C-alpha positions in Angstrom: -17.2 -42.3 1.0 -14.4 -41.0 3.0 -15.4 -37.1 3.6 -12.4 -34.2 3.2 -10.2 -33.6 6.1 -11.1 -31.4 8.7 -8.8 -28.8 7.9 -6.8 -26.6 11.4 -6.8 -22.9 11.9 -2.7 -21.9 11.5 -0.7 -20.7 15.2 0.1 -17.8 13.2 -3.9 -17.7 12.4 -5.0 -18.8 16.7 -2.4 -16.3 18.1 -4.3 -13.4 15.7 -7.9 -14.1 16.9 -6.7 -14.5 20.1 -4.5 -11.3 20.6 -7.4 -9.0 19.0 -9.9 -10.5 21.1 -7.9 -9.6 24.0 -6.7 -6.1 23.4 -10.4 -5.3 22.1 -12.2 -6.9 25.4 -9.5 -4.7 27.3 -10.2 -2.0 26.1 -14.2 -2.4 26.2 -14.4 -3.8 29.6 -11.1 -2.2 32.2 -11.8 1.1 31.5 -15.5 0.9 34.0 -13.4 -0.5 36.7 -9.8 0.9 36.0 -9.8 4.0 38.6 -8.0 6.7 36.4 -9.8 8.1 33.3 -8.4 9.1 30.2 -7.8 13.1 31.2 -7.7 13.0 34.6 -5.0 14.1 36.2 -3.8 11.8 38.7 -0.3 12.3 39.6 1.7 15.6 40.6 5.0 13.8 38.7 4.8 14.2 35.3 6.5 11.3 33.4 6.6 8.9 36.2 7.9 5.4 35.4 5.5 2.5 35.3 4.5 1.4 38.8 1.5 -0.8 40.5 -1.0 2.4 40.5 0.3 3.0 37.3 1.5 -0.2 34.6 2.6 2.0 31.7 3.5 5.0 34.2 1.8 8.7 33.4 2.8 11.3 30.1 3.9 14.7 31.0 0.5 16.4 32.2 0.6 13.7 35.1 -2.1 11.3 33.4 -2.3 7.4 33.3 -0.5 6.0 30.1 -2.7 3.3 30.7 -6.0 4.2 30.4 -5.2 6.5 27.6 -3.8 3.6 25.9 -7.3 1.6 26.2 -9.3 5.0 25.2 -7.2 5.3 21.6 -7.7 1.3 21.2 -11.5 2.4 21.5 -10.5 4.9 18.9 -9.2 2.6 16.3 -12.0 0.2 17.2 -14.4 2.6 16.3 -13.3 3.6 13.1 -12.6 0.1 12.5 -17.0 -1.0 13.2 -17.5 2.4 11.3 -15.2 2.9 8.3 -14.7 -0.9 7.2 -18.4 -2.2 6.4 -18.8 1.4 5.6 -16.4 1.0 2.0 -17.6 -3.0 2.0 -21.2 -1.6 1.0 -20.0 1.3 -1.2 -17.4 -0.3 -2.5 -19.1 -3.7 -3.3 -22.4 -2.3 -5.1 -19.3 -0.2 -7.5 -18.2 -3.0 -8.0 -21.4 -4.8 -8.9 -21.9 -1.7 -11.0 -19.0 -2.2 -12.6 -19.0 -5.6 -13.5 -21.8 -5.0 -15.6 -20.5 -4.2 -19.0 -17.9 -2.6 -20.7 -20.3 1.2 -19.8 -20.5 0.9 -16.7 -16.9 -0.9 -16.0 -14.4 2.4 -17.7 -16.4 5.7 -15.5 -15.9 3.4 -12.4 -12.5 1.8 -12.9 -11.6 5.7 -13.7 -13.2 7.0 -10.5 -11.2 4.4 -8.5 -8.0 4.9 -10.5 -8.9 9.2 -9.7 -9.3 8.0 -5.6 -6.0 6.3 -5.8 -4.3 9.0 -7.3 -4.2 10.4 -3.8 -2.0 9.4 -0.8 -4.3 8.7 2.2 -2.5 11.3 3.9 -4.1 13.9 1.4 -7.3 12.5 1.4 -7.0 12.4 5.5 -5.8 16.5 4.9 -8.8 17.2 2.2 -11.6 15.8 4.8 -10.3 17.5 8.3 -10.5 21.2 6.3 -13.6 20.3 4.9 -15.3 18.4 7.9 -12.8 19.4 10.9 -10.3 17.8 12.7 -11.7 14.6 14.5 -12.8 10.9 14.4 -15.2 12.0 12.3 -12.9 12.6 9.3 -10.6 9.2 10.1 -13.5 7.5 9.3 -14.4 9.1 6.3 -10.4 9.2 5.1 -10.6 5.7 5.3 -13.6 4.4 4.1 -13.0 6.8 0.7 -9.4 4.7 0.7 -10.3 1.4 1.0 -13.8 1.5 -1.6 -11.4 1.8 -4.0 -10.3 -1.6 -3.2 -13.4 -3.6 -2.0 -15.0 -2.7 -6.0 -12.0 -4.0 -7.7 -11.8 -7.4 -5.8 -15.8 -7.6 -6.1 -15.5 -6.7 -9.7 -12.6 -9.4 -10.3 -13.9 -12.2 -8.3 -18.2 -11.5 -9.9 -16.0 -11.6 -13.5 -13.8 -15.0 -12.9 -16.9 -16.8 -10.9 -19.9 -15.2 -14.3 -17.1 -17.7 -16.7 -17.4 -20.6 -15.1 -19.6 -23.2 -16.4 -21.5 -23.6 -13.6 -22.7 -20.3 -14.6 -23.0 -20.6 -18.5 -24.8 -23.7 -17.7 -27.5 -21.8 -15.0 -28.3 -19.5 -17.9 -28.8 -21.7 -20.5 -31.3 -23.3 -18.1 -33.6 -19.6 -18.1 -32.1 -18.5 -15.0 -33.0 -15.0 -13.8 -29.5 -13.1 -13.6 -30.7 -11.1 -10.3 -30.9 -15.0 -8.8 -27.6 -16.0 -10.4 -25.7 -13.5 -8.4 -27.8 -14.1 -5.1 -27.3 -17.7 -5.6 -24.2 -18.4 -7.1 -22.0 -15.7 -7.7 -21.8 -13.1 -5.1 -21.7 -16.6 -1.6 -18.3 -17.6 -4.0 -17.5 -13.8 -3.9 -17.7 -13.9 -0.2 -14.1 -15.3 0.8 -12.1 -12.9 -1.1 -14.1 -9.9 0.5 -13.2 -11.1 3.7 -9.6 -11.2 3.1 -9.5 -7.8 1.8 -11.7 -6.9 5.2 -9.5 -7.9 6.9 -6.4 -5.5 5.1 -8.8 -2.8 5.3 -8.8 -3.3 9.2 -4.9 -3.6 9.5 -5.3 0.0 7.0 -7.5 1.4 9.0 -5.1 0.9 12.2 -2.8 2.6 10.5 -4.3 5.2 8.3 -6.1 6.1 11.7 -2.2 6.0 13.6 -1.1 8.1 11.3 -3.6 10.6 10.6 -3.9 11.5 14.5 -0.1 11.4 14.5 -0.1 14.5 12.6 -2.9 16.0 14.4 -5.7 15.2 12.5 -7.6 12.8 14.8 -9.2 12.7 17.9 -8.4 16.4 19.2 -6.7 16.6 22.7 -6.9 16.2 25.5 -8.9 12.9 24.5 -5.9 10.1 23.3 -6.3 7.8 20.2 -2.9 5.7 19.4 -1.1 8.0 17.0 -1.5 11.1 19.2 -0.1 9.3 22.1 3.3 7.9 19.8 3.3 11.6 18.6 3.4 13.0 22.2 5.9 10.9 22.7 8.7 11.5 20.4 9.7 14.2 22.4 10.3 12.3 25.4 11.4 9.4 24.3 15.6 10.2 26.0 14.2 11.0 29.0 10.7 9.0 29.2 11.4 5.8 26.6 9.2 4.0 28.4 6.1 6.8 26.7 6.2 5.1 23.5 6.0 1.6 24.4 2.1 1.5 24.9 1.3 2.6 21.4 3.8 1.4 19.4 3.0 -2.1 20.5 -0.4 -1.8 20.4 -0.6 -0.3 16.7 2.0 -2.9 15.7 0.1 -5.7 17.3 -3.3 -4.6 15.8 -1.4 -4.5 12.1 0.9 -7.3 12.1 -2.8 -9.4 13.8 -4.7 -8.3 11.0 -2.0 -8.8 8.2 -2.0 -12.5 9.1 -5.7 -13.2 8.9 -5.3 -11.4 5.8 -2.5 -14.2 4.4 -3.8 -17.4 6.4 -7.5 -16.4 4.1 -5.8 -15.4 1.3 -3.5 -19.3 1.7 -6.8 -20.8 2.6 -8.7 -19.9 -0.4 -5.6 -20.2 -3.4 -5.3 -24.3 -1.7 -9.3 -24.4 -2.7 
């Protein structure tokens, strides 16, 4: 009997994973060995051009832009690590509760509708007013904004699996509902949750950048990708290199997570 051929990852997936790994490792491993800190005034010449000592140049206060860019990437990674698993757990539990029946489905779906009715930036303003400006407000905003999508994805996947013949057969054999979910239904929903997780990571980077751009993220003098991009707008004409770093990193992160989600979705559709 001939086994099915091994499916290889596409070049886009490998490139995305490699680029994500490079960005993450650089942000985590380079700072301890880099001679300049993110908030340290290292140059008497503001807006200095890139040089051997300052590969991306300096900002308007003479701080090293590479150090601040790496600090901004760490903020984005923190938002992803803190918000995406939270929204996955909360959204998944609500999705399971919603899939139990009509009486549980309607209230949960109406709650999701209310959350989705508000743009994420408006939610960010509300949480910043309640929690104060900072990373905490950004994490809560991203988690709340992503929760309905996880809930609806899992709800749809559970209902789809519940209608399969193997589930009906297991019910006829008297398998308990808890065992049926844990051994059969939920493992078969893992792929769609993985796709949504990649999309949620992309959304987290985008929202963190947008909220920080509006001044709702990490307060000065600390750096984030969005705040760096915002600060660079004033100097686009005189120092266009200022915006290159945060713009390239934000675009690369969003693109990589989006490509991963697209590849996972295609793989799921081919099964």
